C-alpha positions, 0 to 999 in steps of 0.5 A: 566650749566644749572640745575633745582631742585624740589622744595623739593631738592633745599637744597641739590642743592650743593650736588647733584652738587657735584654728577653730577661733579663726575659721571664718578669716582664715584656712582654706575653703573647699566647701562653702554650703550648708555645711563649711569645708576649710583646710588648715596647717598644723605643725606641717600637716594639712588638716579638715575642719568642718564647721556644721550648720547651727540647727534650727530652735527646735534642734538647738534644744535637742542637741542640747539635752537629748542627742550628740552633735554631729560634730561628736558623732562623727568623731566618735564614729570615725574611732569606731571605723579604724578599730574596725580597720575601715578607711576613714580621714583619722580624727583628730578632735571635735568642738562644741559652742552652747549657751545654757538652754541652746547648742549653737556652732560645732566643729568636726577636725580630722587629718586631710586625706589625698586620694584620686577620686570619689565614688561619684566619678564613677556615676558620670565617667564610665571610661575611667582607668581599671573602671569595673575593678574599682566598682568590684572593690567597691562593692567588696568594700561594701560588703564589709562594711555589712558584714563588720555591722557598720549600717552607713546611712550616707552611703553617696556618691560623694562620700566614699574616697578612693586611693590607689595602693599599687595593683588595688584600690583603697577606700575611705568613708567621709561624712560620718554622723549618720550611722548604725552598728548592729546586724542588718538583714538582707533587705538593709544590706540590699537598700545600702545601695539605693543612693549610689548611682542611676545606671542599671549597668553599675547596678548589674556589676554591684549585684554581680560582685555582692552575689560573689561576695554572699553566695546569694542568687544573682537575680534575687539581688539584682531585682531587689537592689534596681528596686530600691534605687528606683525608689529611692530616686523616685522619692527623692524627685517627689522630693525636689519637686515639692521644695520647688513648688514651696520655694514658687510659693513662698516667692509669690505671696512676700 
């Protein structure tokens, strides 16, 4: 077992170890799918533990010898985001379990953040209070990511938490294991919006606000942002249909 703690939590190392060992039998489950999320108590504080699915046999070799695990990347990227002044739940620790040849389980531990909504709610309820204000603030937040060289590859509806702070809104990124850092070209910046919504009205607002941030032409931004959105949706549904066909074929041949 490999374990790395944030310096502020090293004193609680034994307690965190015990939570990891009891993960399957304890805690409050908040997500139980490919990756599992549970809440635990640590010294009177609620923390979040994410258990990553054991990868396939090829990736068990890759993660053991050649590539950082999702848990390690989540921990390191969280620290990097906070150093850049970008919101994310504070990292606590990460754990990896390996054999001499193969990578097995991994866990990412972070503080649990109390939030009001996620970006996903903006795609479902256009009557939310301060709707336009929040969407424009989110666009400015994304511009800040781009300006600071943060390319969040999983910039999708469920991965930004939104918290009201008096008369403004704060944004926090989660699911951090897929990121790149460095200068982003214009097309890459606009493409980064492509997974966020299927609604043209939202793309119009985000294009307008991004144009204000960058000084670029609104029409140029909207045309590219909407095209990238449509292209992503086409790829997404094509992939979904292919999975359905493969599932049907496997059922028929069994």
